[in-house]
Residue, then its C-alpha position, 0 to 999 in steps of 0.5 A: m925354598k922350603l929347606k932354605l927358610i927352615f935353615i934360616s929359622s933354625l939359624f936364628f934359634i942358634i943365635f938366640a940360644c948362643s946369646n944365653k949361654d956360652t958360645d964355646s960350649p958344644l952344640i948338639f942338633a937334636a930331634a924335636s921330639m927329644y926337647d923335653v927329655l934332653t933339656e931336663i938331662q941337659k939341666n941335670y948334667e950342667d949341675e953335676y959337672n959344671r959343663s954347658i951343652r947347647f941344643n938346636f931342635g928340629g926335624s931330624n932330616a931337616l937338621a941333617i941337610q943343614i949340617k951337610s949342605y950349609n955347614a951348620p955348626a953342630d958338634g954332635v947329633i941325636f936324630a930320630g930314624d936312620e935316614s938323617m944319619r945316612i945323610l951325614l955318613d954319606h958325606a963323612v960328617i959322622m963315622q959309623k963306629d961313633i953311632s949309638v942307639v939311645a932310645n926307641n919309641l912308638l908311633a901313636l895317633a892322638w885326638v883332644d875331643n872325646q868325640n873324635s875317639l877311635q878303637v882302631f887305626g882303621d876307624l880313621v877313614s870313617t871320621k871327619g876332620k883334619i889330620a896333622i902329619a909331619d912332612k916325611d922329607l923333613s922329620p922321620a915322624g912323617l916318614y913313619a906315619h906315611q908308612a902306617l897310612e900306606t901299609s894299612g891301606v888308609f892313605d888314599k882314603v884320607i889324603d885330602r885331610l892330611v895337614y903337613l907340618s915341619d916336625v912331630r911337635a908341630t903336629l902336636n901343637t896344631l892338635y892343642s890349638g884345635n887347628t886339627d882334629y888328629a895328629f900323628v905323634y910319638l908315644s913320648d910326646l903324650k906321656n907328659s902332656n898337661k892336656k887330656i889327650g886320647y890316643i891309640l898306639i899304631n900297629q908296629d907291623y905298619y912302620d919301621p922301628i923308631n930308633y934315636n941314634m946319636a954320634p959326635v961330628s967327626s971334625s968337632n973341636h968338642f969331640k971329647d965333650i960331646n962323648m962325655f955328655f953321651d956317656y951321661i945319657y947312657s948313665k943310670s940317671g940319663h936312662e931314668v929321665f928317658e923312661n920318665y918321658g915314655f921312651i924305651i931304652g935301647a941297647k948301647k952299641 
């Protein structure tokens, strides 16, 4: 039921987006954590080439399930983590040869109030308050956060304080609103925040590398257009935008 509701809400977003853009333009399903960077690149691309691109943002795993199970109309994907790409590979939606790594990221634990500040990740155990975390079945950010909690031995000590949300942007928003005291987010989510946020980076040994993968959907009628946009992402202009938003540029494969 949860996945069906998420699909319906995302489908509504697609319909709304299509009402404001040419519905014949390519549609890319993309990780919520890439909203800011991709919408800026989208504007730059459209201004330079006079070609439009549309996006549907959400938790990467949830979006992959929409495409696989509901034939959601994606022409390309840009997802966080590897699991969402495996879902599509296993169902021949995308091809291994078409997958490339566009960027990497780091996991952070963030807070707003200075009284919640931490020195090291293990200090979370001695604090009070709610901790926002993405659902690991819907969003890779949740999986990385779970890995960090479990590998560090912290999970069992804070499990009753965890608040599960659909994706990493939702965890950040609950922190901004004051509904939680801490939030697991990506470093890129914090780099351009207009709020005073404190955070610590979590030891990278606690979780798998955070890769952002992209690929065109093999059956898309916009295969060439999607690859043209992906090439723009790999251009100097595209890389500069990614770096400005706190992403680590990955090597093209």
